[in-house]
C-alpha positions as protocol buffer text, in pm:
chain_id: "A"
residue {
  index: 1
  type: MET
  ca { x: -1078 y: 1221 z: 397 }
}
residue {
  index: 2
  type: LEU
  ca { x: -748 y: 1173 z: 585 }
}
residue {
  index: 3
  type: LEU
  ca { x: -438 y: 1374 z: 556 }
}
residue {
  index: 4
  type: LEU
  ca { x: -157 y: 1163 z: 527 }
}
residue {
  index: 5
  type: GLY
  ca { x: 133 y: 1399 z: 459 }
}
residue {
  index: 6
  type: HIS
  ca { x: 254 y: 1671 z: 246 }
}
residue {
  index: 7
  type: LEU
  ca { x: 516 y: 1605 z: -69 }
}
residue {
  index: 8
  type: ALA
  ca { x: 808 y: 1785 z: 94 }
}
residue {
  index: 9
  type: LYS
  ca { x: 1052 y: 1788 z: -184 }
}
residue {
  index: 10
  type: VAL
  ca { x: 1168 y: 1617 z: -507 }
}
residue {
  index: 11
  type: GLN
  ca { x: 1433 y: 1355 z: -448 }
}
residue {
  index: 12
  type: GLY
  ca { x: 1669 y: 1267 z: -739 }
}
residue {
  index: 13
  type: LEU
  ca { x: 1558 y: 1240 z: -1095 }
}
residue {
  index: 14
  type: LYS
  ca { x: 1270 y: 977 z: -1122 }
}
residue {
  index: 15
  type: GLY
  ca { x: 1010 y: 1186 z: -980 }
}
residue {
  index: 16
  type: GLU
  ca { x: 1047 y: 1062 z: -623 }
}
residue {
  index: 17
  type: PHE
  ca { x: 911 y: 1288 z: -329 }
}
residue {
  index: 18
  type: LEU
  ca { x: 1054 y: 1301 z: 52 }
}
residue {
  index: 19
  type: LEU
  ca { x: 712 y: 1281 z: 230 }
}
residue {
  index: 20
  type: HIS
  ca { x: 644 y: 1489 z: 526 }
}
residue {
  index: 21
  type: ALA
  ca { x: 435 y: 1208 z: 675 }
}
residue {
  index: 22
  type: VAL
  ca { x: 155 y: 1276 z: 930 }
}
residue {
  index: 23
  type: MET
  ca { x: 52 y: 902 z: 952 }
}
residue {
  index: 24
  type: ASP
  ca { x: 218 y: 660 z: 1200 }
}
residue {
  index: 25
  type: GLN
  ca { x: 325 y: 407 z: 948 }
}
residue {
  index: 26
  type: PRO
  ca { x: 420 y: 550 z: 603 }
}
residue {
  index: 27
  type: GLU
  ca { x: 516 y: 197 z: 468 }
}
residue {
  index: 28
  type: LYS
  ca { x: 143 y: 141 z: 450 }
}
residue {
  index: 29
  type: LEU
  ca { x: 149 y: 373 z: 142 }
}
residue {
  index: 30
  type: GLU
  ca { x: 272 y: 84 z: -86 }
}
residue {
  index: 31
  type: THR
  ca { x: -81 y: -111 z: -80 }
}
residue {
  index: 32
  type: ALA
  ca { x: -306 y: 202 z: -1 }
}
residue {
  index: 33
  type: GLN
  ca { x: -604 y: 249 z: -231 }
}
residue {
  index: 34
  type: GLY
  ca { x: -795 y: 566 z: -320 }
}
residue {
  index: 35
  type: LEU
  ca { x: -506 y: 810 z: -268 }
}
residue {
  index: 36
  type: VAL
  ca { x: -564 y: 1176 z: -362 }
}
residue {
  index: 37
  type: LEU
  ca { x: -317 y: 1452 z: -433 }
}
residue {
  index: 38
  type: ALA
  ca { x: -442 y: 1811 z: -372 }
}
residue {
  index: 39
  type: PRO
  ca { x: -276 y: 2143 z: -390 }
}
residue {
  index: 40
  type: PRO
  ca { x: -183 y: 2281 z: -40 }
}
residue {
  index: 41
  type: ALA
  ca { x: -456 y: 2546 z: -7 }
}
residue {
  index: 42
  type: LEU
  ca { x: -719 y: 2283 z: -69 }
}
residue {
  index: 43
  type: ALA
  ca { x: -822 y: 2098 z: 240 }
}
residue {
  index: 44
  type: LEU
  ca { x: -1003 y: 1771 z: 195 }
}
residue {
  index: 45
  type: ASP
  ca { x: -1096 y: 1674 z: 528 }
}
residue {
  index: 46
  type: HIS
  ca { x: -1459 y: 1690 z: 472 }
}
residue {
  index: 47
  type: ALA
  ca { x: -1472 y: 1618 z: 85 }
}
residue {
  index: 48
  type: ASP
  ca { x: -1669 y: 1346 z: -51 }
}
residue {
  index: 49
  type: PRO
  ca { x: -1440 y: 1093 z: -187 }
}
residue {
  index: 50
  type: ALA
  ca { x: -1683 y: 1020 z: -464 }
}
residue {
  index: 51
  type: ALA
  ca { x: -1689 y: 1381 z: -591 }
}
residue {
  index: 52
  type: LEU
  ca { x: -1346 y: 1546 z: -538 }
}
residue {
  index: 53
  type: PRO
  ca { x: -1298 y: 1915 z: -608 }
}
residue {
  index: 54
  type: ALA
  ca { x: -1142 y: 2023 z: -947 }
}
residue {
  index: 55
  type: GLY
  ca { x: -768 y: 2066 z: -890 }
}
residue {
  index: 56
  type: THR
  ca { x: -717 y: 1737 z: -742 }
}
residue {
  index: 57
  type: ARG
  ca { x: -565 y: 1441 z: -885 }
}
residue {
  index: 58
  type: SER
  ca { x: -578 y: 1056 z: -822 }
}
residue {
  index: 59
  type: ALA
  ca { x: -264 y: 887 z: -716 }
}
residue {
  index: 60
  type: VAL
  ca { x: -136 y: 520 z: -713 }
}
residue {
  index: 61
  type: VAL
  ca { x: 203 y: 460 z: -531 }
}
residue {
  index: 62
  type: ARG
  ca { x: 471 y: 351 z: -793 }
}
residue {
  index: 63
  type: SER
  ca { x: 751 y: 290 z: -534 }
}
residue {
  index: 64
  type: PHE
  ca { x: 820 y: 349 z: -175 }
}
residue {
  index: 65
  type: ARG
  ca { x: 1137 y: 368 z: 16 }
}
residue {
  index: 66
  type: TRP
  ca { x: 1320 y: 499 z: 326 }
}
residue {
  index: 67
  type: GLN
  ca { x: 1566 y: 778 z: 242 }
}
residue {
  index: 68
  type: GLN
  ca { x: 1780 y: 881 z: 544 }
}
residue {
  index: 69
  type: GLU
  ca { x: 1473 y: 794 z: 783 }
}
residue {
  index: 70
  type: ARG
  ca { x: 1234 y: 969 z: 580 }
}
residue {
  index: 71
  type: PRO
  ca { x: 961 y: 810 z: 367 }
}
residue {
  index: 72
  type: CYS
  ca { x: 1045 y: 866 z: -18 }
}
residue {
  index: 73
  type: VAL
  ca { x: 750 y: 810 z: -252 }
}
residue {
  index: 74
  type: ALA
  ca { x: 691 y: 791 z: -622 }
}
residue {
  index: 75
  type: PHE
  ca { x: 343 y: 797 z: -807 }
}
residue {
  index: 76
  type: GLU
  ca { x: 214 y: 659 z: -1152 }
}
residue {
  index: 77
  type: GLY
  ca { x: 208 y: 916 z: -1382 }
}
residue {
  index: 78
  type: ILE
  ca { x: 467 y: 1130 z: -1250 }
}
residue {
  index: 79
  type: PRO
  ca { x: 769 y: 995 z: -1442 }
}
residue {
  index: 80
  type: ASP
  ca { x: 1063 y: 1244 z: -1375 }
}
residue {
  index: 81
  type: ARG
  ca { x: 1182 y: 1537 z: -1169 }
}
residue {
  index: 82
  type: THR
  ca { x: 1034 y: 1795 z: -1418 }
}
residue {
  index: 83
  type: ALA
  ca { x: 684 y: 1640 z: -1399 }
}
residue {
  index: 84
  type: ALA
  ca { x: 729 y: 1629 z: -993 }
}
residue {
  index: 85
  type: GLU
  ca { x: 834 y: 1967 z: -953 }
}
residue {
  index: 86
  type: ALA
  ca { x: 483 y: 2121 z: -1020 }
}
residue {
  index: 87
  type: LEU
  ca { x: 328 y: 1902 z: -731 }
}
residue {
  index: 88
  type: LYS
  ca { x: 612 y: 1987 z: -456 }
}
residue {
  index: 89
  type: GLY
  ca { x: 411 y: 2093 z: -130 }
}
residue {
  index: 90
  type: TRP
  ca { x: 100 y: 1899 z: -244 }
}
residue {
  index: 91
  type: ALA
  ca { x: -94 y: 1714 z: 11 }
}
residue {
  index: 92
  type: LEU
  ca { x: -164 y: 1343 z: 13 }
}
residue {
  index: 93
  type: TRP
  ca { x: -511 y: 1234 z: 133 }
}
residue {
  index: 94
  type: MET
  ca { x: -705 y: 907 z: 151 }
}
residue {
  index: 95
  type: PRO
  ca { x: -1079 y: 826 z: 207 }
}
residue {
  index: 96
  type: GLU
  ca { x: -1110 y: 740 z: 563 }
}
residue {
  index: 97
  type: LEU
  ca { x: -1342 y: 435 z: 479 }
}
residue {
  index: 98
  type: LEU
  ca { x: -1030 y: 263 z: 328 }
}
residue {
  index: 99
  type: ALA
  ca { x: -812 y: 317 z: 618 }
}
residue {
  index: 100
  type: ASP
  ca { x: -703 y: -16 z: 786 }
}
residue {
  index: 101
  type: LEU
  ca { x: -715 y: 28 z: 1154 }
}
residue {
  index: 102
  type: GLU
  ca { x: -580 y: -221 z: 1387 }
}
residue {
  index: 103
  type: GLU
  ca { x: -791 y: -337 z: 1709 }
}
residue {
  index: 104
  type: GLY
  ca { x: -785 y: -45 z: 1943 }
}
residue {
  index: 105
  type: GLU
  ca { x: -668 y: 219 z: 1712 }
}
residue {
  index: 106
  type: SER
  ca { x: -863 y: 530 z: 1636 }
}
residue {
  index: 107
  type: PHE
  ca { x: -842 y: 871 z: 1432 }
}
residue {
  index: 108
  type: ARG
  ca { x: -721 y: 1191 z: 1589 }
}
residue {
  index: 109
  type: HIS
  ca { x: -1034 y: 1376 z: 1456 }
}
residue {
  index: 110
  type: GLU
  ca { x: -1263 y: 1117 z: 1674 }
}
residue {
  index: 111
  type: TRP
  ca { x: -1121 y: 1251 z: 1987 }
}
residue {
  index: 112
  type: PRO
  ca { x: -1202 y: 1624 z: 2004 }
}
residue {
  index: 113
  type: GLY
  ca { x: -1548 y: 1715 z: 2184 }
}
residue {
  index: 114
  type: CYS
  ca { x: -1528 y: 1364 z: 2379 }
}
residue {
  index: 115
  type: ASP
  ca { x: -1593 y: 1400 z: 2778 }
}
residue {
  index: 116
  type: VAL
  ca { x: -1310 y: 1266 z: 2991 }
}
residue {
  index: 117
  type: PHE
  ca { x: -1379 y: 1128 z: 3311 }
}
residue {
  index: 118
  type: VAL
  ca { x: -1119 y: 1005 z: 3595 }
}
residue {
  index: 119
  type: GLY
  ca { x: -1277 y: 756 z: 3860 }
}
residue {
  index: 120
  type: GLY
  ca { x: -1643 y: 844 z: 3712 }
}
residue {
  index: 121
  type: GLN
  ca { x: -1625 y: 1184 z: 3763 }
}
residue {
  index: 122
  type: LEU
  ca { x: -1612 y: 1447 z: 3468 }
}
residue {
  index: 123
  type: LEU
  ca { x: -1265 y: 1588 z: 3411 }
}
residue {
  index: 124
  type: GLY
  ca { x: -1325 y: 1782 z: 3100 }
}
residue {
  index: 125
  type: GLU
  ca { x: -1356 y: 1768 z: 2719 }
}
residue {
  index: 126
  type: VAL
  ca { x: -1107 y: 1694 z: 2458 }
}
residue {
  index: 127
  type: LEU
  ca { x: -1027 y: 1990 z: 2235 }
}
residue {
  index: 128
  type: ARG
  ca { x: -736 y: 1818 z: 2009 }
}
residue {
  index: 129
  type: LEU
  ca { x: -442 y: 1592 z: 2023 }
}
residue {
  index: 130
  type: ASP
  ca { x: -110 y: 1739 z: 1968 }
}
residue {
  index: 131
  type: PRO
  ca { x: 232 y: 1582 z: 1867 }
}
residue {
  index: 132
  type: ALA
  ca { x: 477 y: 1599 z: 2128 }
}
residue {
  index: 133
  type: PRO
  ca { x: 842 y: 1553 z: 2092 }
}
residue {
  index: 134
  type: THR
  ca { x: 849 y: 1272 z: 2348 }
}
residue {
  index: 135
  type: GLY
  ca { x: 700 y: 1052 z: 2125 }
}
residue {
  index: 136
  type: TYR
  ca { x: 333 y: 1053 z: 2293 }
}
residue {
  index: 137
  type: ASP
  ca { x: 55 y: 1245 z: 2159 }
}
residue {
  index: 138
  type: MET
  ca { x: -73 y: 1515 z: 2424 }
}
residue {
  index: 139
  type: VAL
  ca { x: -451 y: 1502 z: 2491 }
}
residue {
  index: 140
  type: VAL
  ca { x: -541 y: 1877 z: 2542 }
}
residue {
  index: 141
  type: VAL
  ca { x: -834 y: 1882 z: 2786 }
}
residue {
  index: 142
  type: LYS
  ca { x: -1070 y: 2173 z: 2878 }
}
residue {
  index: 143
  type: ASP
  ca { x: -1091 y: 2149 z: 3234 }
}
residue {
  index: 144
  type: ARG
  ca { x: -1442 y: 2139 z: 3354 }
}
residue {
  index: 145
  type: ARG
  ca { x: -1423 y: 2053 z: 3717 }
}
residue {
  index: 146
  type: PRO
  ca { x: -1592 y: 2275 z: 3947 }
}
residue {
  index: 147
  type: GLY
  ca { x: -1360 y: 2553 z: 4045 }
}
residue {
  index: 148
  type: ARG
  ca { x: -1122 y: 2501 z: 3775 }
}
residue {
  index: 149
  type: THR
  ca { x: -1045 y: 2657 z: 3463 }
}
residue {
  index: 150
  type: GLY
  ca { x: -788 y: 2626 z: 3181 }
}
residue {
  index: 151
  type: PHE
  ca { x: -624 y: 2312 z: 3001 }
}
residue {
  index: 152
  type: ARG
  ca { x: -476 y: 2000 z: 3089 }
}
residue {
  index: 153
  type: ASN
  ca { x: -205 y: 1826 z: 2875 }
}
residue {
  index: 154
  type: VAL
  ca { x: -237 y: 1462 z: 2951 }
}
residue {
  index: 155
  type: PRO
  ca { x: 8 y: 1224 z: 2751 }
}
residue {
  index: 156
  type: TYR
  ca { x: -173 y: 958 z: 2546 }
}
residue {
  index: 157
  type: ILE
  ca { x: -27 y: 655 z: 2733 }
}
residue {
  index: 158
  type: LYS
  ca { x: -241 y: 371 z: 2637 }
}
residue {
  index: 159
  type: ALA
  ca { x: -243 y: 197 z: 2940 }
}
residue {
  index: 160
  type: TRP
  ca { x: -401 y: 522 z: 3120 }
}
residue {
  index: 161
  type: TRP
  ca { x: -688 y: 545 z: 2860 }
}
residue {
  index: 162
  type: THR
  ca { x: -1029 y: 358 z: 2792 }
}
residue {
  index: 163
  type: LEU
  ca { x: -1185 y: 472 z: 2484 }
}
residue {
  index: 164
  type: ASP
  ca { x: -1555 y: 483 z: 2401 }
}
residue {
  index: 165
  type: LEU
  ca { x: -1559 y: 704 z: 2088 }
}
residue {
  index: 166
  type: PRO
  ca { x: -1897 y: 588 z: 1975 }
}
residue {
  index: 167
  type: ASN
  ca { x: -2033 y: 722 z: 2307 }
}
residue {
  index: 168
  type: HIS
  ca { x: -1796 y: 1049 z: 2300 }
}
residue {
  index: 169
  type: ARG
  ca { x: -1651 y: 912 z: 2632 }
}
residue {
  index: 170
  type: LEU
  ca { x: -1298 y: 857 z: 2748 }
}
residue {
  index: 171
  type: ASP
  ca { x: -1193 y: 713 z: 3077 }
}
residue {
  index: 172
  type: LEU
  ca { x: -853 y: 808 z: 3211 }
}
residue {
  index: 173
  type: ASP
  ca { x: -662 y: 639 z: 3481 }
}
residue {
  index: 174
  type: PRO
  ca { x: -376 y: 872 z: 3538 }
}
residue {
  index: 175
  type: PRO
  ca { x: -81 y: 818 z: 3775 }
}
residue {
  index: 176
  type: PRO
  ca { x: -151 y: 1019 z: 4132 }
}
residue {
  index: 177
  type: GLY
  ca { x: -84 y: 1385 z: 4134 }
}
residue {
  index: 178
  type: LEU
  ca { x: -87 y: 1433 z: 3732 }
}
residue {
  index: 179
  type: LEU
  ca { x: -388 y: 1643 z: 3727 }
}
residue {
  index: 180
  type: ASP
  ca { x: -304 y: 1822 z: 4035 }
}
residue {
  index: 181
  type: LEU
  ca { x: -26 y: 2039 z: 3903 }
}
């Protein structure tokens, strides 16, 4: 399951929520299928979409709009503010198989554990992708070059990276000096 965001706060009287989205294009929620709401303490990242744990509920988007540059979403079966208040803070999930990825797109969780190569030489292993205020994700790489230790934060600038996720391999073509700092 993919985490799409959290219901940040109730907006207005019609059961709408301001969404703290962790997805790139929240407007895709309007047509998303298989959505699930879960309490904040219940992580569904490894859950089977066919057998969700007790306490979750399926969700169908009733309306979507932007409210001061933030996504605002309402769900069927949550008609008003009173019904919505009980779900404030809940997480919004979607089965990975139903996600609509465009050519060249990938999921964040596919990157950790991949080997990173520069010019055919092993640089290290991806630990995670961190969002950055610059708008680019930072690829956190554990440096495995001989005589090196620590971590390297490399921005995910698409032109620098060639992805071969099925083989857990990423090739990086950084500008000169980036990795020598």
